[in-house]
TITI-941027 format. One record per atom (N, C-alpha, C): x, y, z. Coordinates in steps of 0.05 Angstrom, whole numbers, plus 5000, padded with zeros to 4 digits. Example, Ala and Ser with C-alpha at 12.3 -4.5 7.8 and 13.67 -1.06 7.14 Angstrom:
526448865156 524649105156 526449345156 525749555142 527349795143 525850015157 
This chain:
501649765000 500050005000 501750255000 504250225010 505950465012 506650574984 507050394965 507750484938 505350624924 502950544931 500550684920 500350964932 500750984958 500651244971 502751424960 505051314954 507251474944 506651574916 505451404900 504751494873 502551694873 500651674892 498451874893 499452154899 501852164912 502852434919 504152574895 504552424873 505752554850 503652724836 504452954823 502553134810 501053004786 502452824772 501152704749 498852514757 498852424781 496752234790 494052354790 493952614798 491352744798 490152774770 491852844751 490852874724 490052604712 491452394719 490752124709 488052044721 487552094746 484952024759 482652184746 483152444741 481152604728 480452504700 482552424685 482052324658 480552064659 481351884678 479951634680 476951674687 476451864705 473651924712 472052024688 473252194671 471852294648 471252074628 473151884625 472651664607 470351494616 470251434643 468151274654 465451414650 465251674656 462751814652 461851814623 463751854605 463051854576 462051584567 463251374577 462351104570 459551054581 458951134605 456251104617 454251264601 454951504594 453051674579 452451564551 454451454538 454051334512 452251084514 452550934536 450950694539 448050764544 447550984560 444851054566 443451174542 444851334526 443551474504 443851334477 444751094478 445050954452 442450914438 440350844452 437750794440 436551054429 436751274445 435751524435 437151634411 439851584409 441251674386 440451524361 439851274364 438951124340 436251224330 434451324348 431951434340 432251704328 434151864338 434452134328 435452144299 436951934291 437951934264 436751694249 434351734238 432951514224 434451434199 434251194192 435451094167 433751174143 435051224121 433551294097 434351104075 432451074056 432950904033 434851044013 437150924008 439151053991 438051083963 436650883953 435550913926 433451133924 431751143945 429751353946 431051633948 433151653964 434551903967 435851993941 436951803926 438051873900 435951973880 433651833880 431451923862 430352193872 430252223899 429252473910 431152713904 433752663902 435552873895 435052983867 434552803849 433952883821 431353053820 429352953835 426753103836 427153373850 428853383870 429253633884 430653833866 432653743851 434053933833 432154043812 430353873803 428553953782 426354143792 425254083816 422854223825 423254423848 425454393863 425654543888 428154713889 430254653874 432854783877 432755073868 430855153852 430755433843 430255623866 428955523887 428455693911 430255613935 430555353939 432055263963 435055223957 435955243933 438755203927 439254913918 441454883903 442054613892 442654413914 443654493937 444154313959 442354363983 440054483978 438154543998 439254724020 441254884013 442455064032 440855314038 438855364021 437255604025 438155834008 436356014001 436956253986 435456483998 435556713984 433956943994 430956903990 430156703974 427356653969 426156433987 427856253997 426856034013 428955944034 428155834056 430055764077 431555504071 433555454087 435055204084 433454964094 433754744081 432354494089 434154294102 436654364107 438554184120 437654164150 436953924158 436053884185 433053914188 431553994167 428654024169 427253764174 428353544162 427153284167 425153204146 424652944145 422752834125 419852914132 419252954158 416553024166 415753294155 417653484155 416953754145 416453744115 418053584100 417653564071 414953434065 414353214079 411853074074 409453254081 409553404102 407353584108 406953794087 409053934080 408854154061 407954054033 408953824024 408253733997 405653583996 404953434018 402453284017 400053464020 400453704031 398153894032 398154084009 400054063990 400054243967 401354513972 402354563996 403554824002 406254853987 407454643981 409954643965 409554463941 410454553917 411854813912 409955043916 410955263927 409455503932 409355673907 406955733897 406755883872 404756113877 404656293857 402856513859 404056773869 406656793869 407957033878 408357053907 409657263917 410257293945 407757333962 407357163982 405057183999 405957154028 404157214047 404857194075 405456904082 404056714071 404556434074 403456284051 404556044046 403755884023 401055754029 399055794012 396355674017 396355384010 394355244021 393954964014 392554943987 393554763970 392454733943 392754443934 391754373911 391954093902 394854003900 395253753907 397953633907 398853583878 401353653873 402453623846 404253383843 405053253864 406853023863 405552783875 406452553865 405352293875 406452233903 405252063919 406351983945 409151873943 409751723922 412451613918 414451833914 413852033898 415652253893 416152413919 413952463934 414252603959 416052453978 415652183979 417352023997 420252033989 420852033963 423552043954 424852303961 423452523957 424552793965 424952803995 423152694010 423452694039 425852534048 426352304035 428752144041 431352304035 431252454013 433652604006 434152824026 432152964035 432553184055 433353064081 432252824088 433152704114 436052614112 437052544089 439852454087 441752684090 440852934087 442653164089 443253234118 441353204136 441853284164 439853174184 438652954179 436852834198 434253004201 433353034225 430853174230 428552994236 426253094243 423952924250 423152744227 422652494233 421852304213 418852304209 417952194187 415052164183 413851964202 411752034217 410651854237 409351614223 409651384236 408451144225 405451114234 404150904225 401350864231 400750834261 402550714276 402150684304 402250944319 404051124310 404251384324 401851564320 400451534298 398051704293 395451554298 395651304307 393151154312 391651274336 389051284334 387351384355 386051164372 386850924368 385850694383 386750724412 384950734431 385650754459 386451034468 386151234450 386851504458 384751634476 385551814492 383851954511 382752214498 380352204489 379252434475 378752664493 377952614518 377452834537 380052974543 382252824548 384852954552 385753104527 385152984504 385853124479 384453394476 381953404485 380553664485 381853864503 382753784527 384053974544 386754064533 388253884521 390753954509 390354134484 388354084468 387754244445 386854524454 385254544474 384354804484 386654964495 388554834507 390754974519 392855064498 393454894479 395654944461 394855024432 392454964424 391754994395 389355174390 387455194408 384855334403 385255624400 387355744411 387756034408 388056114379 389155944362 389556004334 387555854316 387155604321 385555434303 382555444311 381855574333 379055574341 378355324358 376255344373 375655124391 374854864377 373954894352 373154654336 374954614312 377254744312 379154704290 378254824264 376655044265 375755174241 377655374230 379955424244 381855614234 381355894243 383156074238 382856354247 385056524236 384656794236 386556984226 388657044246 391157094236 393357174253 394357444244 396757524252 397757784246 399357774220 399758004208 401458044184 400557864161 397957824158 396957674135 397057374139 398057274160 398156984165 395556894177 395056634176 392656514186 393156224195 391556134214 391655854222 389555704205 390355514189 388555374171 386555204186 384255144174 382454954186 383554674185 382654514204 383654234207 381654034195 379754124181 377653944171 378853744151 380553834133 381653654113 384353524121 385353594144 388053494153 387753204162 389753044153 389852764161 391252734188 390952514203 392352474228 395352504224 396452404202 399352424197 400152714194 398652874180 399253154176 399053314202 397153244219 396953384245 399353314262 400153064262 402552984278 405053124267 405353134240 407653264228 407753564234 405353694234 405253984240 406154034269 405453864288 406353894315 409353854318 410453674302 413253614303 414953834291 414053954269 415654134253 414954434256 412454494264 411754774267 411754934242 410054864222 410055014197 408955294200 409955484182 409055754181 409255884209 407055994220 407156134245 406755954269 406355694264 405755504286 408355434301 408255434328 410655354343 411055054341 413554974348 414254694347 413554564374 412054354373 411254194397 412653934395 415253934404 416753684404 415753484424 416953254424 416153044444 416753134472 418653314476 419153414503 417053604513 415553734495 413453914502 410753764504 410053624483 407653464482 408553174476 408352994494 409252714489 407652584466 408752374455 407352234433 404552144440 404152044464 401451964472 399552194473 400452424483 398852664483 398152764455 400052734437 399452804409 397252624398 397252374404 395152194395 392452274407 392452364432 389952454445 388852704430 390652884422 389753124408 388553044381 389952864367 388952764341 386252634344 385852484365 383252354369 381052554374 381652774388 379652984392 378953124366 380953184350 380453314324 378853144306 379552884305 378052704288 375152674297 374652664323 371952644333 370352904327 371753134329 370353384324 369553404295 371253314277 370553324249 368153144242 367752934257 365452754251 362952824266 362953014284 360653094299 358653254282 356053194284 354153354268 353653624281 352453804266 351854074276 349054074288 348754114314 346154094327 344154304316 345254544308 343454754299 342654734270 343854554255 343254524227 345254674210 345754924214 347655084199 350255104215 352455054202 354955054217 356055334221 355555514202 356555794203 359555794208 360955604195 363855594198 364755464224 362955384241 363555254266 365555434282 364955694282 366755874297 365755924325 363555804333 362755824361 359955944364 358855924388 356156024394 356056324394 358256464399 358156754400 357456864372 358756754352 358256844324 355356774316 354556534323 351756454316 349756634330 350256694355 348456864370 348357154359 350757254351 350857524339 349257534313 349557324296 348057324271 345057314276 344157154296 341357144302 340357404313 341957544329 341157794341 340958014319 342958024301 342758224280 340458164261 340057914254 337857844236 335157914249 334857844274 332257904288 331858204291 333958354297 333658644300 332958774273 334358684251 333658794225 330758734217 329758494224 326958424217 325058604232 325658664258 323858834273 323959124263 326259214254 326459484242 324759504217 324859294200 323159304175 320259294182 319459134201 316559134210 315759404220 317359534236 316659804247 316360004224 318159994204 317960174182 315460124165 314659874163 312259814147 309759904162 309759874189 307359964204 307060264204 309160404207 309060704209 309060844182 309260694160 309260814134 306460924127 306261144113 303661264104 303961334075 301561364063 301461434034 302361724031 303861764011 304762034004 304162093975 303762343970 303262423942 305762383926 305462343900 307862323883 309562573886 312062543883 313962753888 313462993869 312862933844 312463153825 310063323832 307863203841 305463353848 305963513874 307263393893 307763533918 309563773913 311563743896 313363963891 311864193876 310064123857 308564323843 306664483861 305464333880 303664473898 305264653917 307564563925 309164733943 310164983931 310664983904 311765213891 309665393878 307165313878 304965473865 304265723882 303765953868 302966193882 299966173889 299166293912 296366283919 294666453900 292366363894 290566503875 289166743889 289366993879 288167223891 285367273879 283467333896 280767383887 280267683887 279867793863 279368083861 276368133863 275668353877 272868423880 271568503853 269068443850 267668513825 267368813822 267568913798 267269193793 264469293798 264369523811 261669643817 260569783792 258269713785 257169833760 256870143764 257870293745 257670583746 254970683733 254170903746 251671023735 252371193710 250971153690 251571313666 251371613671 253071773660 253172063664 251172193644 249372343656 247372483639 248072783641 247772923619 248273213618 246273363636 247373543652 245673713669 245073593695 245873353699 245273223725 247973163739 248073283763 250573243778 250272993796 252272863796 252272613811 253572673838 
């Protein structure tokens, strides 16, 4: 034991112990995070990525650059992930056409699902990013719809409305309605945060909570309208305002009809107003004929 104590007193021993401790900590950290690292860097189909690169150069590079590095017209896609590409292209927002706008509107899709998948694989090969969710991640089987309503009201209703009907934002932007959105697109939007939407990663909203939100949205889309007319499903306040304005306008028309009276035609009334009053002159008094020699 004496030789160990003697070596510990040397200055280099402290540095060696510190280095050994760092190596042990690094090995433990790598062992713990090995599974998470494999999920963060999903594998991509090399053949699909090669085909996607050709499609990207033909259809997307004019705005995003030949290597998706971004230009003054469009942002960089390095690290955006396959989920962002699939959301933008499956909803028709990309390619964005029609000139400069506050945000790209949803329109008919111009590419096939296979072409979109190939471009997504190519973008994922450049820098990882969120992957496209599978069918199990977006499945609503066993989801808690009541909890999904609470989560949607807390995180989504301020922009999309309480029933997902959409709403206006600032600077010409808007939150689109969720009526036509698929469960995969809703999950991808939460992962990537398109346009003005914030990113709700798994650390903010866990995958199970995302499934609960999707279940609530899907149930809301299938619910009938109790009143008959949806009126955009923007809420009872709007429907009540429309009923109040319509009823008030009807009452005003009824009051005008009751109090209306017959009036003379405008031309006759104006002629009578501008006519001078007729003066009645007295009749002339008959004069007595003048006879010579007779004074009157």
